[in-house]
N, C-alpha and C positions, 0 to 999 in steps of 0.2 A: 504493500500500500504506500510505503514511503517513496518508492520509485514512481508510482502513479502520481503522487502529489508533486514530486519534482518535475515530472513531464508536463503537468498541467500549469505549474507556476512558471517554469522556464521554457516558454514556447519557442518553436523554431523561428529562425529569422535568416535573412540573406545578408551576405557581404559580397556584393557583386563586383567590387573592384579590388585590385591588389593595392599594396602600399604606394605604388608608383602610378596608380590611376588606370592601369590596363585591365581588361576584362579578366575576372577571376574564373578560370575554366577548371581549376583543380578542386576546390572545395567551397563553392559559394553558399551551400546550405549548411546551417549549424543547427544541430538538434541537441537536446539535453542528455545528460548522463542517465537520468531516469528512463528516458525513452529507449536509449541503446541497451540498458540493462534489461528492460522488459522484453525487448526483441530477443536478446540472448536467452533469457529464461524460457520464452515461448519455444524457441528452437530446441533447447535442451529437453524440454518436456514433451517434445514431439507433437506440438499442436497442429502441425502439418504432417510430419513424418509418420505418425501413428497410422494414418490412413493407408500408407503404402508399404507397411511392414508385412511381407508375406501375405498380401491381401487375398489374392485369388486362390480359391479352394480352402480358405480358412473356415473352420467350424465356428469361429467367433466373428462377430460383426465389428470390424475395426472402425467403421464410421460411427457406430453407436458409441463406442468407447471414446473416440475423438471428440464427439460433440457433447458428451457428458463432461469431459474435462473443460471444454470451451465454455460450457454453461456456467461452471463454477468460477472460471477465471476472467470472463469477459469484462466484468465491471471493475476489476482491479488492474486491467491491462492498458489503460490509457489509449485505447484504440490501436494498439499494435496488431490486434485481431483483423484490422482492415487490410493491411498488406499481407497478413497471413492468409486471408481468404483468397486474395488474388494470386498469391503464391501457390496455393492449393489448386486453383483453377488452371494456372499456367502449367503446373506439373501434369495435370490430367490431360491437357491439350497436347503438350509436347510428347507425352507418352504414347500418343496415337500416331506419331510420325517418326519413330526411332529407326524404321527400316527404309526410310526414303533417302534421297540424295544428300540431305543435310543431317543424316542420322547421327553421325559422330558429334556434331556440334550440339544437337538437341539432347543427346544422351548426357554429355558433360553438364549442360545447364540443368537438366532435370535431376540428375544425381545431387546437385548442389541445392536445388529447391526442396528436396525431401530429406536432406541431411539433418542429423541431430547434433552436429558438431558446429558450434558458432564460428569457429575459425575457418570452416569450409562452406557453410551454408550461405545461400543467396535468398533474397526476397525478390518478388516481381511486382511490377506495376501492370496496369491494364488501362491503356489510353484510348478511349473511344470518343468522349464528349468534345465537341468543337463548338465554335460560336454560333453557327447556324443550326446545328443538329440536335443537341440534347440527346434524348433517347432515340431519336430518329437518325439512324446512321446514314440515311440517304443524303444528309447534309454534310457529309465528310468532305473536306476540302484538301486535306493532306494528300500529297502526290508521291508515288514511288516510281522510280525509273531504274530499270536494270542497266547497269554500267556495261559498256563494251569491254572486251578483253584488254584493249589498250588502256582504257581508263582505270580498270582494276589494277593493272600492272603499274601504272603511273602513281596510283594512290594507295600502294600497298600499306596495310596497317594491320595491327592485331589488337585484340581486346586485352583486358587486364590479365587474362590467363595465358595470353600468347596465341590464342586461336585467331585465324584469319577473320577480318571484318567481312560482313556479308557483301554479296554482289549487287545489292539494291541500295539506292540512295533515296532517303526520305526527306521531304521538305514540307513544312506546314506549321500549323499552330494548334496545340491542344489546350482547350480552355479550362478544363477542370480535371487535374491529374493528381490523384492521391498516390501515396507511396513514392513521393518524389525522391526519397533517399534509397530507392531500390537498386539492385545490381543489374536488372534487366527489365524489359517490358514486352508485353504483347500489345500490338496496336493495329488499327485499321488505316488503310490508305487506298487511294485510287490508282489503278494501273491500266496501261494500254490506252489506245485512242478513244475507246468508248467509256473510259473511266470506271471500270469494274471495281467493286470494293473487295479488297483482298486483305488477308491477315499476315502480320509480320512479327518475327522475333528480332529483338535488337538488344545487345548489351549496352549498359549505360555508360561504361567507361572504356577508354582505349589508351594504349600506351603512347606517351608523348614522343613524337619523332625526334631523334637526336637528343632526347632528354636523359636525365640520370636513370640509372637502373631501377626499375620498378615504379618510375614516375608515371602517373596516369592523369587523364583529363576527361571531361565529359565528351561523349561520342556524338558531337554535332547537336548538342542540346544547350539552350540558354534559358535559365529560369528567369522569366520576366518579373513575376511577383508572386508572393504567397497570398492565398485567399484569407480574408477575414470572415470567419463563419460564426454562426450562433453557438455551435458546439464543436465537438471533435477538435478542440484547440491544440492538443498535443500532436495531432496528426498533420504532417506537412502536406498541404494541398496547394498546387501551383498552376499558373499559366506557363506553358512551355512553348518556346519557339524552336522548331526543328530546322536545321540548315546543314545539309550534308550528312545527316545521320546515316549510318550504314547498318544494314540488317539482312535477314534471310526471309524469304517467302515461306509461309506455312501452308502446305497443301497446294491447291491450284489457284490460279488467278480467278477472281470472281466468286470464290467460295468463302470470302471473309466473314460474312454474317453467320454462315453455318459453322465455321470454325470457332468464332468467338462465342457462340451460344454454349459451347462446352464449358467455357469459363463462367458464363452467366448462370448456368444451372448449378454450379458449385457455389458461387458467391451468394446466390439467393438462399441456399440452405444455411450458409454462414450467417446471413442476415436474420433468418429465423432464430438461430441460436443466440445471436446478440440481443435480439428483442426480448425473448423470454428470460435470458440471463440478466439483463438490466432490470426487468420487471421483478424477477425473483429476488434480486438483491434489495430492491426498494421495499418489497413486502417483508423481507427478513429484518430490515431496519425498523419497519413499522411495528412488527411484533415485539422486538426487543424494547423499543421505546414505550410501547403500551404497558410493559411489565414494570416500568420504573417511574413513569410520568403520573403525577397526582393532579387531579382536577376536581375541584369541589369536594375535597376531602377523600376522594376515592381514586384508586388506580384506574387508568383507562381500560384495563382488562375487566373492570367491574361496571363499566358503563355500557349497557346493552346496545344503545344506538351506535356507539363507536365500533363495537365488535361486529354489529350487523353489517356496517359498511365494509369492514375488513373481510367478512365472510363472503360477501358478494364478489369482491375483487379476487379472493382466493379461488372461488368456483370457476370464474372465467379464466384465470391464470392456469389452473390445472388442465382445462380443456386445451388451451393453446400450447401448453408445455408438452402434453402428449402428442399433439399434432407435429410440433417441431421435431421431436425425437423419433416419431414414426417415419417422417419423411427422411430423416438422416439414416435410419435403418434401411429404408427402401433403397436409398442411394448405395449403401453397402451391398445389398443383394444384387443390384444392377451391375456391380463391379465384380461379381463372382464369389462373394462371400455367402455361404449357404445358410448361416445362422441357425442351423438345425439344433444346436444345443441350447439356444436361448429360451427362456420361459415364455417370451412373447410368441415364439413360433409354436411352442407346445400347447398354448391355449388359443391358438388361431388368431392372434392379433396380427402377426406378420404373415403374409401369404407365402406359400412355398412355390407357387407357379410363377415362372419367370415372366410370362406374358402379362399376368395380372399385376405383378410388381412394377413392371415398366409402365403399364397404363396408369396405375395409381401415382407413380412418381411424376409422370408427365402432367397429370391433371392437378395434383396437389401442390406441386412446387410453386406455381404462380399464386394460387389461392393462399397457401401457407405464408408466402413472403408478404403478401398484402395484408392479411388479417393479423398476423403476429405483430407487424409493425404498427398498425393503427391501434390495436388493443394495448400494446405496451406503452405507447405515447400517453394514452389516457390513463393507463394503470399507474405509471410512474408519477404522473401529475397528481393522482389521488394519494400516492405515497407521500408526496411533499405536503399535501394538506393534512395527512395523518399526523405529521410532526408539528403542525402549526408553524409559528414563525421560524423555528429551527430548520424546518424543511425548506424554507425559502432562501436561507442564507447560503452564500458561496463559502462553505466551511473550509478552513485550513485543515481541519481534521478530515481526512478522506473517508473515514468510516461513516461519518454523518452527512457527507456531501451528496444528498439526493438531488439537489439542484443540478449538479454536474451530470449525474446520470440522465436526468430529464433532458438536458441540452443535447446530450450525445444520442439518445434514442430518437430524437426528433428527425434525424437524418434518415432513419431506416425506412420511412415511407417514401423517400425520394430517390436515394441512389439505388442502383441496380434495377431501376424501373419503378415509376410511381404506381399508386393504387390503380389508376385507370389503365396504365400500360399493362399491369398484371391481369386486369379484367379482360382486356383486349386479347392478351395471350391465351387466356382460358377459353374465350370464344373461338379463337383461331384453332385451338386443339379440337374443340367439339365439332366444328364445322369443316374440318379437314377430311381427306379421304379416309384416314384412319379413325376419324371421330366415332362412328358407330361402334367399331370394335373396341375402342378405348372405353367408351361409356358402358358397353356390355360387360367388359372385364371388371370395371369398378362396381357395376351392379351385382355381379356374383359375390364380390367381397362383402358388400353391404348385406346381401341376402344371407350369407353365411354368418355374419355377425348378429343379425336379427334372430336367427335360430338359437344361437348361444344366449342371447339376451332373454328370450322367452323361457329357456330351460333354467335360467337362474333368477326367476321371479322378477323380471323387468318387463312384464307384458305391456303395461300401460306406456312405458317409455319406448318400447319397441314399436308400438302402434303409432306413436307420435313421430318417431323417426321415419317409419314407413310412409306415412302421409306426406311428410316433408320431401322425402326422396322422390315419391311419385309425382308430386307437383313440380319439383325441380326438373325431373326428366321430361315431363310433358311440355314444360316451358321451352326447353332446349330443342325439342323435336318439332314443335308447331310454329315457332317464330323464326323469321329469317335472321341472317347474320347481323344486319344493321340494327334491328330492334334489340337483339341480344347485346350488342355493344352498348346501346343506349342504357340497357338495364344491367350493365356489367357489374356494378357494385352489389346489386341485389343478388346476382348469381354467386358472387363470392360469399356473401353471408349465408345463403341457403346451403351451399356445399359445406361451409364451415360448421353449420349446425348439425348436419348429418354426420360428418366424419368425426368431429370432436365428441359429439354425444355418444357415438358408437365406441370410440376408443376408451372413453371413461367407463362405459358399461363393461367392455371386455376386460379392462383393468380390474374393476371391482369383482367381476366373476372369477378372476384368477385366484384370489385368496379370500373372497367374501368379507373383506374388511368393511366394517359398518360405516366408517367415515367416507371411504371411497364410494360406497353405495349411495350415501346421502348426497355427495358431490355430484355423482352421475345423475341422480334423480332431479336435483335442482337445475343442473345445466340443461337437461332435456325438457323438463316440464315447465320450467320458469315460474310464472305466476300461478300456474295450475298445481304446483306442489303445495298442498295444504297441510295444516297441523291442527291438533285439538285445541291449542291455545298459543298465544304469543310467547308465553314462558317456555313452552316446549321448543318452539322455533329458535328462541334466544339461546337455549341450552345447546342446540345443534350448531348454532353460529359459533359458539365458543370452542366446541370440539373441532370444527372445520379449521379454525384459525390456529389454535394452539395445540391441537392433537389430543390424544387420550389422557395426557397428564392433566388436562383441564376438566376431565369428565367428573371427577369427584367434586370439584368446586362448582361445576355447572349444574349439579343436581338441585332440583327445586322441591 
């Protein structure tokens, strides 16, 4: 936490000129000691590397393990999880091109991206956003030109490792580039006379020609300025001018959007983890504060109205927490991890059919990214309110700085695609050629879950989910693409209700835990969940928030 506080207090800055007024190409970006230490810690703990440790054929789901660690760490990491997410995505993308013409270059870079040795490991950027484009990459203005053999020979150069610089020259302007201190980047640029959008790998540093041994400089990149943002203050985000940057084409010309989607699918799962991680930290602080804060002569734990508000937040949080880690586990299955030894598979939470897993992953990734982000923003705001004035303060004590968590989670509904972009992606999946098969596969998972729900005394809840699912399906089948895009946010909420409700029921059925059952009941039935008296409901509120250790106190 001290490193996080240092990174927040000593924010990154630029020193663009040398002592003698020339452009500083060597080290124009300055980051804090706390930021660097947190990056090293994340690398050592395998926040990226875990996912690639003997992944294929493993009976354990490495992605589930990875995102559990990230969930616990994200609110203490000062956003080094952002370059971590892009590093993960870049490793996944490069891993698909190891047998191509540039395989040796990509292999070296990928090995460093997944390393757990800070002296070896690299981080990666992901440069898409330009002044015209935003999420619409059709606005990309950066241009890549393949150099002739003569030009390559004349401009021979090597990156910081001594590997040849790529045969492509990139020139343009990237308007919003996080992970500015990365070792490499994946980016989009236009190629050829018709301006096809293509994907490129480029190292960030190259050796200085005729320089001292080991001396490096930026690879055709000039940092124009750092962004002044609402949150994510410790994370260096910049406007970058590219002039003569050298790199390698990934895949084929014109396949840039398809190639970069590999990274986006990974970073969106990281986005979910960051959302529920920040929300969970806010709720943990709220619980701890309620146990010591006295108001009107009573602890907050003894004020039914306060505990009721906390309980409502915990119910919603549990649903979205299950969703985020369900999607993470689906990602692991899609990568060849069979997960057969996990309890989630044994009680039918996780599908064993590969086609069903892929369908769920494709449909739930955009919905999960959108809904976890929106819910966490409102959830952490409520956590600030739970602490009163203390919650609003920019606390020097990082343990209590919920305001900082709130500022940081606000970005999660924006980067990697806004809510409407995610809704549009969902509609695109449903109305694609594979749409009917995708929805049918998801429908089988829902039907299987409803059978388990009925067997475990969740009949009323199962009927509610069944009606919601049927209405959602009917809507997607009878309306055209444009109307569905107009109703996109409603589609996100409907799918969220079905999937989160079912996940909570399946979790409760796993061990028949009474609190888990009550949470599932409340999430699904909402206002229809009734009680014999308000005192009974208040007693359940307390158990939901503070667990069974509050049961004795909560008895009326």
